[in-house]
N, C-alpha and C positions, 0 to 999 in steps of 0.2 A: 308705756313703761309700767312694770309691775309695782304696785303700791308698797309691797313688802320691801323692795329694794330702796325705795325712797325713805321709808321709815328707818331702815337699818343704816342708811347713809347719814341721816340726821342724828341717829343715836351714836354712830361712830364719830361724828364731828363733836358731839357733846363730850364723849369719852376722851377724845384727843385734847380738847380744851381743858378738861379737868385734870388730866395727867400732866400737862405742860405747865401747870402752876409751879413756880420755881421750887418750893419746898418739897412738893410731892415728887417731882421729877428727880430732884437730887437724892431723895430717899431711895428711889428705885435704882438709880445709877450706883449709889453706894452699896446697895445689896448685891447687885450683879457684878461689881468689881471686887467684892469680898470673896477670896478663894474658897473659904469654908462654905459660905452660902451657895456659891456656884457649884461646888462639888455635890452638895446634897440636892440641889435643884436638878442637876444632870441625872443623878441616881433616881430621883423621883420621876423624871421623864422616861427613863429606861424601864422602871417598874410599871409605870402607867402604860407604856407601849406593850409590855409583856401581858399585863392584865386585860387590856382592851382589844388587842389585835392578834394575839396568839390564841389559837383555838384550844379551849379547855373542855374537859368533860363536865365539870361543875360550872354551871352558869352563874353561880353566886360570885365567882371571882371577878367577872367583868362588871357585875352590878356593884360590888363592894369597891372596886377600883374607880368606877365612875363617880360614886358618891364621895369617895375620899378625895378625888381630884377636884370635884366641885367644892368640897369643903376647904381644900387648900386654896383655891382661887378666892373664895370668900374671905378666908382668914388673911391671906396676903394683901388683898386689896384693903381690908380693914386696917392692917398694919401700916399701910401707906396712906391712911386717912382718905380712902376712896370708896366709902360705903355706897354711895349712889352708883358709882361705876360697877361695883359688884352686882347690884341689882340689874343693871343693864346687860352686863356680860352674861349672867346666868339666864336672864330672860331670853336673850338671843340664842344662847346655847340650847335651852329647852325647846324653843320654837323650832329650831332647825333639826334637832335630833328626835324630838318627840319623846324624850326620855323621862323616866320617873326617878332619876338619880338624885334629884335635889330634895 
């Protein structure tokens, strides 16, 4: 078995445990049941798709979108009091993409 998968499985278990702490889970559920937040989140996902997966002449668009997306992930997880989860998620993201976005 690949040791990377073992490490990532352990990290996923830690993240899951940290998210399902009652207060943190409720905060995330409240955000995603709020129509305003959900609308802006969907717009963010559409914009991120456009910036990352649609081919552009200017490469800065995809780099800026990736950095903004990782910034949003960090900020949202901090909002939900999940700072350590932000570290783990960004670490796994950079490990698999090899990106310099963060």
